[in-house]
C-alpha positions in Angstrom: 16.3 -56.9 48.2 17.2 -57.2 44.5 13.5 -56.9 43.5 13.1 -53.8 45.7 16.2 -52.2 44.0 14.7 -53.0 40.6 11.4 -51.4 41.4 13.2 -48.3 42.7 15.3 -48.0 39.5 12.2 -48.3 37.3 10.4 -45.7 39.4 13.2 -43.1 39.2 13.4 -43.7 35.5 9.7 -43.6 34.7 8.3 -41.0 37.1 10.1 -38.0 35.7 8.8 -38.9 32.2 5.3 -39.3 33.6 5.6 -35.9 35.2 6.5 -34.2 32.0 3.8 -32.1 30.3 2.8 -32.9 26.7 2.2 -29.2 26.3 5.1 -26.9 25.2 6.2 -24.1 27.5 4.3 -20.8 27.6 7.2 -19.1 25.8 7.3 -21.7 23.1 3.6 -21.5 22.5 3.7 -17.7 22.2 6.7 -17.9 19.8 5.0 -20.4 17.5 1.5 -18.8 17.7 2.9 -15.5 16.6 4.2 -17.0 13.4 0.7 -16.8 12.0 0.5 -13.0 12.6 1.7 -10.4 10.2 5.2 -9.4 11.4 4.2 -5.8 12.3 1.4 -7.1 14.6 3.4 -9.8 16.5 4.8 -7.6 19.3 1.4 -6.4 20.6 -0.8 -9.5 19.9 -2.8 -11.3 22.6 -1.9 -15.0 22.7 -4.0 -17.9 23.8 -2.4 -21.3 24.5 -2.8 -24.4 26.6 -2.2 -25.1 30.2 -1.1 -28.3 31.8 -4.7 -29.6 31.7 -5.1 -28.8 28.1 -7.4 -25.9 28.7 -7.2 -22.9 26.4 -6.0 -19.9 28.5 -4.5 -16.5 27.8 -0.8 -16.7 27.8 -0.1 -13.0 27.1 -2.3 -10.0 27.1 -1.7 -7.8 24.1 -2.0 -4.1 23.2 -3.1 -4.2 19.5 -6.0 -5.6 17.5 -4.7 -9.2 17.0 -5.5 -12.3 19.0 -3.4 -15.4 18.3 -4.1 -19.1 19.1 -1.2 -21.5 19.7 -1.1 -24.9 18.1 -2.9 -27.6 20.0 -0.3 -30.3 20.6 -3.0 -33.0 21.0 -4.0 -32.5 17.3 -2.2 -33.9 14.3 0.2 -31.5 12.5 0.8 -27.8 13.3 -2.0 -25.1 13.2 -1.7 -21.6 14.6 -4.0 -18.7 13.9 -4.4 -15.0 14.5 -7.5 -12.9 14.0 -8.9 -9.4 14.5 -10.2 -8.8 18.0 -13.6 -7.9 16.6 -14.0 -11.6 15.8 -13.4 -12.7 19.5 -17.1 -13.0 20.4 -17.7 -15.2 17.4 -14.6 -17.4 18.0 -15.3 -17.7 21.7 -18.9 -18.8 21.1 -17.6 -21.5 18.7 -15.2 -22.7 21.3 -18.0 -22.9 23.9 -20.3 -24.8 21.6 -17.6 -27.3 20.7 -16.9 -27.9 24.4 -20.6 -28.7 24.8 -20.2 -31.4 22.1 -22.0 -29.6 19.3 -21.1 -30.6 15.7 -20.2 -28.2 12.9 -23.8 -27.8 11.6 -25.2 -27.2 15.1 -22.5 -24.6 15.8 -23.2 -22.9 12.4 -27.0 -22.8 13.0 -26.8 -21.5 16.6 -24.4 -18.8 15.7 -26.4 -17.9 12.6 -29.5 -17.4 14.7 -27.6 -15.5 17.4 -26.0 -13.1 15.0 -29.3 -12.5 13.2 -31.0 -11.8 16.6 -28.3 -9.5 17.7 -27.3 -11.7 20.6 -23.9 -12.5 19.1 -21.7 -9.7 17.7 -20.2 -10.1 14.3 -18.2 -7.3 12.7 -19.7 -6.0 9.4 -16.7 -4.1 8.1 -14.5 -7.1 7.3 -12.2 -8.8 9.8 -9.3 -11.1 9.0 -8.2 -14.5 10.2 -4.6 -15.7 9.4 -3.9 -19.4 9.6 -0.5 -21.1 9.4 -0.4 -24.8 9.1 2.3 -27.4 8.5 2.8 -31.2 8.6 3.8 -32.8 11.9 7.3 -33.5 10.7 7.8 -29.8 9.7 7.2 -28.5 13.2 10.0 -28.6 15.8 8.2 -28.8 19.2 11.5 -28.1 21.0 12.5 -24.9 19.2 9.0 -23.7 18.0 10.3 -23.4 14.4 8.0 -24.3 11.4 9.3 -25.4 8.0 7.2 -25.5 4.8 4.4 -23.7 6.5 1.3 -22.8 4.5 -0.8 -19.8 5.0 -4.5 -19.2 4.2 -6.4 -16.0 4.8 -10.0 -15.5 5.6 -11.8 -12.1 5.6 -15.2 -12.3 7.3 -17.9 -10.2 5.7 -21.2 -11.3 7.2 -24.2 -11.8 4.8 -22.1 -10.8 1.7 -23.0 -12.6 -1.5 -21.6 -13.3 -4.9 -23.7 -10.4 -6.2 -22.6 -7.9 -3.5 -18.9 -8.8 -3.9 -18.4 -10.0 -7.4 -16.5 -12.9 -6.0 -16.9 -16.5 -7.4 -18.0 -19.5 -5.4 -14.7 -21.2 -6.1 -11.2 -20.2 -7.1 -10.6 -20.3 -10.8 -6.9 -19.9 -10.5 -4.3 -20.7 -7.8 -4.6 -18.2 -5.0 -7.7 -16.5 -6.4 -10.0 -15.1 -3.8 -13.5 -16.6 -3.6 -16.5 -16.4 -1.3 -17.6 -19.2 1.1 -20.9 -19.4 3.0 -22.4 -16.5 1.0 -25.5 -14.9 2.5 -24.9 -16.1 6.0 -23.3 -14.7 9.2 -20.2 -16.7 8.3 -19.7 -15.4 4.8 -16.1 -14.9 4.1 -13.5 -14.3 1.4 -11.1 -17.3 1.2 -7.5 -16.7 -0.1 -5.2 -19.7 -0.2 -1.9 -19.0 -1.9 -0.5 -22.0 -3.8 2.0 -24.1 -2.0 5.5 -23.6 -3.4 
């Protein structure tokens, strides 16, 4: 009888913990994802986050040009991002290819070919990605607050080059814009403000 009681006590202690999701609530994911967006765009942004199975799903449909992605709690540290809706086809294709197990180079090459052939849409007038990251200890998974967050900004300008933009291939001063992947579908201006 004592052993049955012990098993029962262990069960009622452990089962609620096992039943808890490792993924934050929908509200918390939306709150922390929007921290990556410019303040004036937060109210109307579409937000993706993670369901109980860890699948990326839409948590909130938006009304403006921004799409935000919540932090993946299964990855180290905090990382939320927001980007212009014209980048959605490009971003979604990358997610599909990663799910198929493709590595960075394979994804790059496939999207390069698909953009060049017209199969994959990539905006040509410049579209921005905002990324907010922080160390694990600086993210409060209960409140959704981030301390000591660090922004970086990416402006996609497909097939732009050093010559077409006047930008260098590396920053020569803290926070200086520079061009990465010039001449490709993924050419973009990188702006990384210095950490305070």
